Legacy VTK file of the C-alpha trace (Angstrom):
# vtk DataFile Version 3.0
C-alpha trace
ASCII
DATASET POLYDATA
POINTS 96 float
136.543 73.365 89.082
138.761 75.873 87.698
138.574 79.818 87.848
137.480 80.931 84.041
136.702 84.315 84.530
134.234 86.536 86.000
131.230 88.030 84.953
128.852 91.011 86.743
125.451 89.958 88.258
122.795 92.914 89.449
120.575 92.785 92.298
117.861 94.328 93.866
118.039 95.108 97.936
115.045 95.858 99.602
115.393 99.483 99.577
115.207 99.349 95.578
118.691 100.233 94.792
120.517 97.799 92.513
123.800 96.606 93.248
126.449 94.902 91.145
128.402 92.193 92.214
131.245 90.552 90.219
130.479 86.428 90.275
133.190 83.737 89.532
133.044 81.589 86.659
134.076 78.042 87.059
134.320 75.540 84.703
133.750 71.862 85.550
137.054 69.705 84.828
134.663 66.295 84.433
131.653 67.941 82.236
132.967 70.779 81.357
130.083 72.977 81.765
130.432 76.366 83.214
129.007 77.450 87.144
128.292 80.512 88.789
129.446 80.974 92.585
126.766 82.714 94.178
127.228 84.399 97.944
124.967 83.050 100.022
122.302 86.084 99.615
121.607 85.786 95.985
119.211 82.886 93.993
119.413 81.517 91.403
117.812 83.452 88.449
116.087 85.686 90.840
116.989 89.170 90.690
116.320 90.390 94.180
118.171 89.455 97.603
117.084 86.283 99.002
115.815 88.186 102.375
113.480 89.957 100.067
111.848 86.783 98.288
111.845 85.126 101.759
110.186 88.384 103.214
107.336 88.469 100.772
106.646 84.291 100.596
106.773 84.334 104.603
104.570 87.157 105.314
102.451 88.155 101.907
100.551 91.015 103.114
103.230 92.869 105.699
106.217 92.981 102.944
107.956 96.234 101.961
109.925 94.695 98.977
109.457 97.184 95.949
108.453 94.366 93.455
105.811 94.596 90.990
102.503 92.377 91.554
103.458 90.290 88.674
106.983 89.414 90.227
105.411 88.970 93.563
102.824 86.450 91.615
105.973 84.234 90.073
107.732 84.165 93.226
104.673 82.509 94.984
104.527 80.144 91.680
107.900 79.213 91.833
108.038 78.576 95.684
104.792 76.196 95.298
106.267 74.558 92.450
109.390 73.282 94.158
107.569 72.630 97.593
107.718 69.140 97.105
110.970 68.479 96.029
112.485 70.246 99.076
110.261 68.138 101.817
111.541 65.147 99.651
114.871 66.271 100.322
114.268 67.116 104.087
112.774 63.322 104.431
115.949 61.889 102.844
117.955 63.985 104.392
116.755 62.864 107.892
116.147 59.159 106.912
119.575 58.783 105.950
LINES 1 97
96 0 1 2 3 4 5 6 7 8 9 10 11 12 13 14 15 16 17 18 19 20 21 22 23 24 25 26 27 28 29 30 31 32 33 34 35 36 37 38 39 40 41 42 43 44 45 46 47 48 49 50 51 52 53 54 55 56 57 58 59 60 61 62 63 64 65 66 67 68 69 70 71 72 73 74 75 76 77 78 79 80 81 82 83 84 85 86 87 88 89 90 91 92 93 94 95
């Protein structure tokens, strides 16, 4: 991978404040595709911090994340669509 530049990425915090982070863009030497190096608190394709998403998914009725109901619904739908995949990854990791 080689660094080819940066881009700005917006992210909403639990307080509702939007922060802008400068994310490195990387190009794969083998396939030529561009990847973005995300810090641990950002989830790909999501606009809220991972802690906000985790809070809503783990305590649906007791959270203080300032997000619309439609956003919360999409988070639950997204999580449900990946549960089987994640369980499969964990099983393969334990058995290996």
